[in-house]
N, C-alpha and C positions, 0 to 999 in steps of 0.2 A: 286380878287373877295371875297375870304375869309376874307381878312382884312377889306374890305368895309362893308360886312355883319356884322362883329364883331363890328365895330364902330356904325353902325345904330341900332344894338340891344340895345346898351346902352341908346339910345334915342327912343326906340320903341314906348313908350306910347305917345310921342309927335308927332309921324309921322302920316300922313293921312292914312285912312283905305286902300286906294288903294296901298299905298307904303308898308304898313304892309302885305297886301295880296301878293304883289310881293316878299317881303322878305321871306315869308313863302314858296312860290313856289320855290324860289331860294334855300332855305334850304333843301327842299325835294329833288330837283334835285341834289343838291350837295351831299346829303347823299346817293342817289341812285348811283351816279357816283363813290363815294368812296367805296360803297359796291361792285360795279362792278369791280373796280380796285383791291380790296382786293381778290375777288373771282378769278380774272385772275392771281394775284400773287401767290395765293395758288395752283392753277392748274399748273402754270409754275414750282413752287417749287417741286410739286409732280412728274411732268414729268422729271425734272432734276435728282431727286433722283432715279427714276426708270431707267433712262438711265445709271447712274453710276452703279446701281446694275446689269443691263443687260450686261454692258461692263465687269464688274468683272466676271460675270458668263460665258460669252463667252470666256474670256481669260483663265479662269480655265478649261473650257471644252477643249480648244485647247491644253493646257499643259497636260491634262490627256490623250488626244488622242495621242500626241507625246510620252508621257511616255509609253503608252501601245504599240505603234509601235516600240519604241526602245527596250522595253523588249522582244517583239517577235523577233526583229532583232538579239538581243544578243543571244537568245536561238538558232535561226536558224544558225547564223554564227559560233557559238560554235560547233553545230552539224556538219556543213560543215568542220570545222577545224579538228575535231576528225575523220570524215570520210576520209578526204584527208590523214591525218597522218597514219591511219590504212591501207589504200590502198597503200600509199607510202612504208610503212614498208613491206607489203606483196610482192610488186613488187621488192623491193630491195633484199629481201630474194630470190625471184625467180631468179633475175639476178645473185646473188651470186652463187646459185646452178648451174645455166647455165654456169657461168664462170669456176667454179670448174670442171664441166663435160667436158668443153672444154680443160682444162689442162690435164685431164685424157685421153681424146681422142687423144690429141697431143702426149702424152707419148706412148699410145698404137700404134699410127701410126708410131712413130719413132722406136719403138721396132719391129713392123712388117716389116718395111723397112730393118732394120738390119738383121732380121731373113731371109729375102728374098735375102739378099746380095746386097741391094740397099743402096746407100748413102743418108741419109736424107738431105733435102734442108734446110741447116741451115739459110741461108739468109732470106728465106721466113718465117721461123718459128720465127726468131728474129724480123722481121718487124711486124708480126702478134701479138707477145707478147707485143711489144711496143705500138701498137694501142690499145690493150686491157687495158693496164695500164693507158693510157691517157684518156680513156673514163670513167673510174670508178669515178675519182674525180669530173669532171663536172656534171655527172649524180647525184651524191650524193649532191653536192653543190646546184644544181638547185632545188632539192626537199626540201632542208633545207631552201632556200630562199622563196619558195612558202609557206611552212609551217609557217615561220616567218611572212610573209605578212598576212596570215590568222589570226594569233595570234594578230598582231598589230591592224587589223581591228576589231576583237572581243573586244580587250581592249579599243579601241576608242569608240566603240558603248556602252560598259559598262560605260565608263566615261560620255558619253552623257546621258545615262539612269539615272545615279546617279544625274546629274545636273537637269534633268527633274523631278525626284522625289522631289528634294529639292525645285524646283520652285512651284510644286503643293502644297507641304506642306506649303510654305510661303503664297501662295494665300489663302489656307484654314485658316491658322492662322490669317491672316489679316481680313478675313471676320468674323471670330469668335470674334476678338477684336472689330470690328465695331458693331457687334450685341450686345455685352456685354457692350459697352461704355455707361455710364449713360447720359441721356439727361439733359442738364442744361437749366433751364428756369427762367426768371426773373418774379417778381410779375406782371408786365405789360403784359408780354407774356402770363401768365396764364389767365389774364382777357380777352385778345384777343382770346385765345383758347376757353374760355367759350362762348364768344360772337359768335365765328365761329360755335361752336357746336349748339348754339341756332338757328342760321340762316341756318343751314343745310349744311355748307361748309365742304368739305373733300378733301384730297389730290387727285389730278388727276381728279376731277370731272369737 
């Protein structure tokens, strides 16, 4: 249609009036259609840009939320670790004192039996001492393993938190670079922008 109109325009003066009127009508309709298409393209462009900005913002907000969650988790599990280690130390000291008191009590019992002319039950005492010695190491090892697990969890959370901080910083840096990036326009684009401004076009309208 555009090619036909262009050819007819070259011979416009020789055309009948009704044909010239038809060409004028076609030109007006074609201009309106082009304007409509341009307006739709501008609106689509604006929506696409907004969608990208919204997606970046949503991703940044998600990273910030996880960063804050991991930061709180690191503090919480560090506190749990310190609490467990403090309680473990206190209870191990309590167990040590109890075991020392048990040794003293056994010695007192043995001395009392000797003073009363009774022979101490060596077999029972030997078995009891053996049981005491075998329970000390597992109790200590179990506590150390739990404490090590707490520390590993806290360290892993700290590593995740560091990664989240880096991700947030990268998102912020990318958005800053995008905002500071100069817009490159050709002379034709400037003319189109001027025409769009005169016709009231705007992004997203």
